[in-house]
N, C-alpha and C positions, 0 to 999 in steps of 0.2 A: 590978814590978821596973823600976828605972831604970838606964840605962847612963850612966857618967860621961864617956864619950868618944864622939865621932861614929862611925858605922859605915858602911862602904861596902857597897852592895848589889852583887849579881852584875853588874848593868849599869853599875857604876861611879858611881852617883848618890849624892850625899851625903844621908844620912838624919839628921835632927836627933836628938839624944840624949834626947828626951822619953820614949821608950817602947821596949820590945823588939819592938813590932809595926810593920809597914809595910803601907800600903794600896796594892794594885796593881789596875789595870784590865786586864781580859782580854777577848778575844773569847769569846762564850759557847760552852760545850761542847755539842755536839749529838749525840744518839744515839737509837736506838729503831727499832721496826719500821716499814718502809716498804712500801707496796703498789705493785706495778708499774703503769705508766701505759698500756702497750700490749703487743701480742703479735705474733708471727709464726708462722703455721702454713703452712710452706713446702710441705708435702705435701697440704694441704687435707684432712687426715684427722681433724680434730677438729670437734666441734660445741659451740656455746655457749662459745667461748673466753673471752669477757669475764667470764663467771661465775667464772673462776679467780682474778680479782683485783678483785672488786667490794666487798671489805671485809666480806662477810657469809657465814657458813656456812649461812645459812637460805634463801638465794635460788637454790639449785641448783648444778649442777656443769658444768664442761667435761668432755667425755668423748671417748674414741676407741675404735674397734673394730679398730684396726690395730696390730699388733706393731711396736715400735720407732719409732712415729710421734712425732716430736719437736715439742713445743710450747715456743716461746721466750717468755719473760716479760721485759719490758724496763722498767727504771726510767725516770723522766722525764729523768734525766741520769746520767752515770757516778757510781756510788755506792761509797764506801769501806765495804766489807761484811766482816763477820766470820763470819756464818752465815746460813742460810736456814731457813724452816720451811714445811712442806706439810701440808695437811689433805686427804686423799683416800682412795682405796681401790679395790677391784675388785668387780665384780658378775658372777657366773657363773650366768646363767639365773635371776636373782632371788635368788641366795644370795650374800651378801657374803663376800669372802675377802681375805687379805693379799696384795697384789700385789708383784711384784719389779720394781724401778724403777731408773732411772739418772738422776742429777742432775749436770749440768755447769754451770760458770760460765765466762764469756768475759772474759779480760783479757790484756793484753800481746800482743794479736794472735792468741790461740789459745784453744781450749776446754780446760778443766781439770776433771777429775772430782772431785766433792765426795763422792758416795755412789753405791754400787752394791749393791743388796740389797733385802730385803723391808721393808715398812712395815706398821704396824697400820692398819686402816681406820677412818675416822671418828674420828680423834684427831690432835692436833697432833704432828708429828714434827719435831724440830730436828736439823740437821746443820751442823757447823762446818767452815769452810775451814781448811786447814792453817795459814794465817796471813791476817790481814786483807788484802784486795786491793781496788783500785778496779775494779769490774767494770762491764761495759757491758750484760750481759744474762745470763740463765740459761736452761736448757732442761731439760725433764723428758720421759721416755718410759718405756714399760713393756716388759719383755722377755718377758712371758708370751705364750703363743699365744692371741691374741684372735680373735674371730670375729663376723661379722655374720649368720651363719646359725645355725640351731639346733644345739647350745645357744648362745645369744647370750652373749658374754663380753666385757666392756669394762673399761677403766681410766678412772677419773675423778679430777679435781682440783677440790676445792671451793674452796680458797684456797691461794695461794702468795705468801709475803712474804719480803722482804729485811730483815736487821738492819743498820742503819747503825752501824758501829763508832764509838766516841767520836772526834770530831774537834773542832778549835778549841782554845780555851784559850791562844792566843798572847798574849804580853804586849804590851799597847798602851802602857802608861805606868805609872810609879811616882809616886804623889802624895807626893813627899818633904816637902811642907809640911803634910801632914795631921798633926793632933795631937788630944789628948784622945780617943784611940782606945779604944773599949770594946766588949765583946761581952756581951750579956745573954742568958742561957740559962734557959729555964723548962721544966718537965716537960711533955712532949707538945706543945711549941710549937717553931716554927722559931726559930733564934737571931736576935737583933736586933743589927745592927752600927751603931754610931754613931761619928762623928768630926767634927772641925771642920776647915775649910779656909779660908784667906784669900779674901775676895771677889774679889780681883784676880789670883788664881792662874790663869794661862793654861790650865792643864790641866783646870780645872773644866768646860770645854766637853765633855770626854770623859765626864763623869760623867752618863750618861743610862741609861735602862732598856735600851738596846740592848747595853750592856756589863756584864760581871760584875765585882763587887767582891770581891777576895780579900784576906783578912787573913793575912799571913805572919808567923810567929814567926822573928825574925832569929837567935835563939840556936841553933835546930836546923834552920832552913830548911824548916819544914813549914807547909803551909797549914792554918790552924785552922778557918776557916769561909769560905763564899762566898755571895753572893746578888746581888740586883739592887736598884736604887734604888727606894725606896718613898716617901720624903718628903725634900724639900729645903727648908730654912728659911733665910731671910736674917735674921740677928740684928743687922744694923747699926742 
């Protein structure tokens, strides 16, 4: 489809009337599970703390024999988080059981409860925050009556991870001189975006693998496809 008149983008930039599509460059959107980078065991009631965030469920657990002992798990830097997940359980004299736990996260200068209740042992259990927050740390403890004497009863954490909620996507630039824009889609393959840009376009410096390319349909203001630079060819 070809428009007969120029179109103004939301940013007020002039878009040539060659196509209904516009090429935008954005900061990449990042999200996904993140492993803590450190911990704090203020009561010195835990053993093997680093095993709670070594990235493997096969290398052992952090555990405590103390009721309500809090193990803090800390990301490398404050993290915009939407949920957490824990892989843990309880052991009562050699018999596994479902422990009752408390999970809190720290943001805005205070602790906030995410979950209080039982969890299944030796299975990933996810718990969502009421809304995504930039958290500084999380803590987990067990409210069951634990014991270091017979019958020995402990609570263990095999892994504890944070989910980084989607961030980024900020608009860096609109390539208003882009033309011959096309999207090639094949079954079971990622879409291929192609377009041409004048060699002397100052904004071409932003066209790198560090930024995402978004193709927006001007007619309904929706992003049709996005990706990163794969090949750049000089056809002069």
